[in-house]
N, C-alpha and C positions, 0 to 999 in steps of 0.2 A: 126751172120747174118743168119745162118741156122735156128736158133730158130725163128727169126722174119719172115723168109720166110715160115716156117712151119705154124706159126699162121695165116699168110695172106692167105696161101693155104686153111686152114680150113674155114676161113671166106668167101672166095670168090669162092672156087672151082678151082682156077687157079693152074697150075703146074709150080713151080719155081725151076730152077736148080741154085745152087751156086757153082761157081768155083773160087778157090784161084789162082790168077794170079801173085801175088807178096806178099811175106811174109818176113818181116824183124824181126830178133831177136835182141833186144837191147843189146849192149855190157855191160859189167860189169860197174856199176856206179863208178865214181871217189870217192875215199875214202874221208870222211869228214875231215880227218886230213892231206890230201895232202897239200903240200906247196902252190900250186896255190889257194886252197880253203882258207887256213889260211890267205894268202896275200889279197885275195879279201875281206874277212870278215873284216880285219883291215882297208882296204881302204874305205869300206862302212861305217864302224863305225866312222872313223875319219872325212870323208868328209860329210856324211849326218847326223851324230849324231843320228843314230838309231842302234839298235841291230839286225844284220842280222841273219837269220835262214837258215840252210842248208836243202835242200829238193831235190826232183827230180820231173821231169815232164815226161809225156808220149810223144810219138811222136818222130819224127826224128828231131834232131838239128844238126848243123854243128859240135858240140862237139862229136857226136857219131863216126864220122870218125877218130878223134884223139884217142878216147878211144879204138876203134877197133885196132888201131896200138900200143896200150899200152902206150899212152901218156895221163897223167891225164889232164882233161879239164873241164872247167866250163862254164855255160851259165848264164848270169845275165842281167837284165835290169829293169828299172823303168817304168812301163806302166800301162795303164788301161787294163782291161781284154776284149779286143776287137779284138784280133789277129784272122785273117782268117775269119772275119765276114764282112757283107756289111758295108760300111762306116768306115772301119778300119782307125784309126788315131794315131798320135803320138804327144804328147804335147812338145812344145819347152822347157818348164821348166824341163821336164823329160830328154830331150836330154842334156841340160846343166848340170843337176845333174850327169848324166852318164859320161859326159866328165870330170867332176871334179873327179869322182871316178877313171877313167882311168888315169888321170894326176897324182893322188896320187900314183896309182899302179906303174907308171913309176919311181917314186922316191925310191921305195923299193929295 
């Protein structure tokens, strides 16, 4: 942000001050071999007939609080890439697919 502010100052002659008022450092990611990850991958593979890939996302999710407490946690969902945008939506077919995955997880 300081770089953007500096560029804008040069272009406009404005004086911009940047103050960090909140800074969050992400906790250590959940290990890709953690039981919860392995179980979720199996549930996705069996329920949706697709090969899941493990990855990470930026930003804060509810899983961060668990990981901060040392509890392995995962976040997963089937969605279009419209989160936190105008006209954000969720498809019923995706909600049903997610429910099937969670139901399968409950049997493990």
